[in-house]
C-alpha positions in Angstrom: 86.6 50.7 -2.1 87.9 52.7 -4.9 87.1 49.7 -7.1 84.1 49.3 -5.5 82.9 52.9 -6.5 84.1 52.4 -10.0 81.9 49.2 -10.5 79.0 51.4 -9.2 79.6 54.3 -11.6 79.7 51.5 -14.6 76.6 49.8 -13.9 74.9 53.5 -13.6 76.1 54.1 -17.2 75.1 51.3 -18.4 71.4 51.4 -16.8 71.3 55.1 -18.6 72.4 53.8 -21.9 69.8 51.0 -21.8 66.8 53.4 -20.8 68.0 55.8 -23.6 68.0 53.1 -26.0 64.7 51.7 -24.9 63.1 55.1 -25.1 64.7 56.0 -28.1 65.7 52.7 -30.3 66.3 54.7 -33.3 69.0 57.3 -31.8 69.0 60.5 -30.1 65.7 62.5 -30.7 65.4 65.3 -32.9 63.9 68.3 -32.4 60.5 69.2 -34.1 60.4 71.7 -36.4 57.7 74.4 -37.0 56.6 74.5 -40.9 54.0 77.2 -41.0 51.8 79.6 -39.0 48.5 81.0 -39.9 46.4 83.7 -38.0 42.6 84.8 -38.8 40.3 86.7 -36.0 38.1 84.8 -34.0 35.1 85.8 -31.6 34.9 89.8 -31.5 33.2 91.1 -28.1 33.3 94.6 -26.5 36.0 93.3 -23.8 38.2 91.2 -26.2 39.5 90.3 -29.7 40.5 86.7 -30.5 43.2 85.7 -32.7 43.2 82.0 -33.4 46.8 80.9 -34.6 47.4 77.6 -36.2 50.9 76.4 -35.8 51.8 73.5 -38.1 54.4 71.7 -36.4 56.5 68.4 -38.2 57.8 65.7 -35.8 60.4 63.5 -37.1 61.0 61.0 -34.3 59.6 57.6 -34.3 57.7 58.4 -31.0 54.8 60.7 -29.8 56.1 64.2 -28.5 53.9 65.5 -25.3 53.4 69.0 -25.4 53.7 70.7 -22.0 52.8 73.8 -22.6 52.6 77.2 -24.9 53.4 80.3 -23.6 52.3 83.2 -25.7 51.8 87.0 -26.0 51.1 89.4 -28.6 52.7 93.3 -28.8 51.5 96.1 -30.9 54.1 98.6 -30.8 55.6 96.8 -27.6 52.3 97.3 -26.1 51.5 94.0 -24.6 47.7 93.4 -25.8 47.2 90.0 -24.4 48.0 86.1 -23.9 47.2 83.1 -25.4 47.1 79.2 -24.8 46.8 75.9 -26.9 43.8 73.8 -27.3 43.0 70.2 -28.6 45.6 67.9 -28.4 48.6 68.3 -26.6 50.9 66.1 -28.2 53.1 65.7 -31.5 52.2 62.3 -33.2 55.1 60.2 -34.5 56.8 61.0 -38.2 53.7 63.4 -38.7 52.8 67.2 -39.1 50.4 68.2 -36.5 48.4 71.4 -36.2 48.7 73.1 -32.7 45.8 75.4 -32.2 46.5 79.0 -30.1 43.9 81.1 -29.0 44.7 84.5 -28.0 42.7 87.4 -26.8 43.7 90.9 -27.0 42.6 93.1 -24.4 40.2 95.9 -26.1 40.7 98.1 -22.9 44.5 98.2 -24.3 43.6 99.7 -27.6 43.7 103.5 -26.7 47.5 102.9 -25.3 48.2 101.2 -28.6 46.5 104.1 -30.5 48.5 106.7 -28.9 51.9 104.9 -30.3 50.3 104.4 -33.5 49.8 108.1 -34.2 53.2 109.2 -32.6 55.0 106.7 -34.9 53.3 108.4 -37.9 50.5 106.2 -38.0 52.6 102.9 -38.0 52.5 99.8 -36.2 53.9 96.3 -36.3 51.8 93.1 -34.6 54.6 90.6 -32.9 54.1 87.7 -31.2 56.6 86.2 -28.7 56.4 83.1 -26.8 57.5 79.4 -26.5 56.3 76.1 -27.3 57.8 73.6 -24.3 58.2 69.9 -25.5 58.4 66.9 -23.5 61.6 64.8 -24.7 61.3 62.4 -22.0 64.4 63.0 -20.2 64.5 66.8 -20.9 62.4 69.5 -22.3 62.8 71.9 -24.9 61.6 75.2 -25.5 60.9 76.0 -29.1 61.1 79.9 -29.0 58.3 81.6 -31.3 59.2 85.3 -32.1 57.6 86.9 -35.3 55.9 89.9 -36.9 52.5 88.4 -37.6 51.4 91.7 -39.5 51.5 95.7 -39.7 49.0 98.2 -39.5 50.2 101.5 -42.0 47.4 103.9 -42.1 46.8 107.5 -43.5 43.5 108.2 -41.2 43.1 112.3 -42.1 44.4 111.9 -46.0 45.8 115.0 -47.7 44.9 118.4 -48.9 41.2 118.4 -50.4 40.5 121.3 -52.6 37.3 122.7 -53.9 35.8 124.5 -56.7 34.2 127.6 -55.5 31.4 129.6 -57.3 32.5 133.3 -57.5 28.8 134.1 -58.5 27.4 133.4 -54.9 27.4 135.4 -52.2 28.1 132.8 -49.5 31.4 132.2 -48.0 32.8 129.1 -49.6 35.6 126.5 -48.7 38.5 126.4 -50.8 40.5 123.6 -49.0 40.8 121.9 -46.3 43.9 120.2 -44.5 43.8 117.9 -41.4 47.3 117.2 -39.5 47.7 115.6 -36.1 48.5 117.8 -33.4 48.9 116.9 -29.5 48.3 113.2 -28.9 47.6 112.3 -25.0 46.1 109.1 -23.0 43.0 110.9 -23.1 42.5 112.7 -26.6 43.9 113.1 -30.0 44.3 116.6 -31.2 43.4 117.1 -35.1 44.6 120.4 -36.7 42.3 121.5 -39.5 43.5 124.4 -41.6 40.8 125.9 -43.7 41.0 128.4 -46.7 37.4 130.4 -46.9 36.9 132.0 -49.9 34.6 135.3 -49.4 33.1 136.5 -52.7 31.7 139.7 -51.1 33.0 143.2 -51.7 32.8 143.6 -47.7 34.6 141.8 -44.7 32.4 138.8 -43.3 32.5 138.0 -39.8 32.5 134.0 -39.0 31.1 133.6 -35.8 32.1 129.8 -35.2 32.9 127.0 -36.6 31.6 123.4 -35.5 33.1 120.0 -36.5 32.3 116.6 -35.4 34.0 113.3 -36.2 32.3 109.9 -36.9 34.3 106.5 -37.3 31.6 103.8 -38.4 28.6 105.8 -37.2 30.3 106.2 -34.0 31.0 109.9 -32.9 34.8 110.5 -31.8 35.0 113.8 -31.1 34.3 117.5 -31.7 35.4 120.9 -32.0 34.1 124.6 -31.8 36.2 127.4 -33.0 36.8 129.6 -29.9 36.9 133.3 -31.6 35.2 135.4 -34.2 36.8 135.4 -37.7 37.0 138.3 -40.1 37.2 137.0 -43.6 38.8 139.6 -46.0 36.5 140.8 -49.0 37.0 139.1 -52.7 39.7 136.6 -51.2 40.7 133.9 -49.4 41.5 133.5 -45.7 43.3 130.8 -43.9 41.6 129.7 -40.6 42.9 127.2 -38.1 40.9 125.5 -35.5 41.1 122.1 -33.7 38.9 119.0 -32.8 39.8 116.3 -30.4 38.9 112.6 -30.9 37.8 111.2 -27.3 40.4 108.1 -26.8 38.2 106.5 -24.4 35.6 105.7 -27.4 38.4 103.8 -29.0 37.5 100.4 -27.8 34.1 100.8 -29.2 35.1 101.8 -32.9 38.0 99.1 -32.6 35.1 96.6 -32.3 33.2 97.9 -35.4 36.3 98.0 -37.4 36.9 94.1 -36.8 33.6 93.2 -37.4 33.4 95.3 -40.6 36.4 93.3 -42.1 39.0 95.7 -41.1 37.1 98.8 -42.5 36.1 101.8 -41.1 34.3 104.8 -42.7 35.5 108.0 -41.3 33.3 111.5 -41.6 34.0 114.5 -40.5 31.1 117.1 -40.8 31.1 121.0 -40.1 29.5 124.2 -40.5 30.2 127.9 -40.0 27.7 130.7 -38.6 28.7 133.8 -40.2 27.0 137.2 -39.7 25.8 139.7 -42.3 24.6 142.8 -41.1 22.3 142.0 -37.8 21.7 138.2 -39.4 23.3 134.9 -39.0 23.4 132.1 -41.3 24.7 128.6 -40.9 26.1 127.0 -44.1 27.1 123.2 -44.1 30.4 122.6 -45.4 31.7 119.9 -47.5 31.4 116.5 -45.8 34.7 114.9 -45.6 34.7 111.2 -46.4 37.5 108.6 -45.8 37.8 104.8 -45.8 40.1 103.5 -43.5 41.2 99.6 -44.2 43.8 97.4 -42.5 45.2 93.9 -42.6 46.5 93.7 -39.4 47.2 89.8 -39.5 48.3 90.0 -43.0 51.7 88.5 -42.6 51.0 85.2 -41.7 54.2 82.7 -41.2 
């Protein structure tokens, strides 16, 4: 009985060995090697932003290797933005390099969630890819992990303190300096704190009735602010005032589309005006427009 069992086992080993030899006459199959990865923007719509990824894979084996699947997700500051799938030929030719093309669609509705993390991290973001290429090696499958940073977003949206030359011969209040910093950040809004030094050339105090501020990004009005109380400017000197503006985070989807379509470039404008009283009359002054250019290169670190 035992002898019969041993004979069967030997026959199984011989048959398996013959099958392996027939499948892989050159020996044990080798694992394909990724030689390079490049990324570029594809279709940009109101709903999604497409990333086209080309993965160059070298197959060192003398046989074609089918690709069972490509599992692919993209993250911006650990916020899952979307997933991808491969297109085109789903196999690696023998003894050749082959390019696997993966299309990943970012969900634009996730942009506000990412924005909050970006601002809270000091305007820093990492864009990462995580996934697997699943190869069919005949007798088994092999999952080739893909984990790498494809780019980064480093911005300085508000810039630094801006100073202006005042005309002491003028009788109107004038801006000496403006400094914007981030305040409270929530899912719904992003607060900008504006510290402004106003110069009053007159020998008497001047009452500022209100200061109005509007912020535009690529022509989209993102938010506005209005000072809530009357401000007193001391005579012949500078008075520092503080007021707040809120960006509507729900408009970030629209801005994002314009930013990508404009080559990852945004024109930021902050327009302000103040209304002051002299005697019984009110006067309106347009303050200097703050203009900045925001540029990113999100897919810069191509693997």
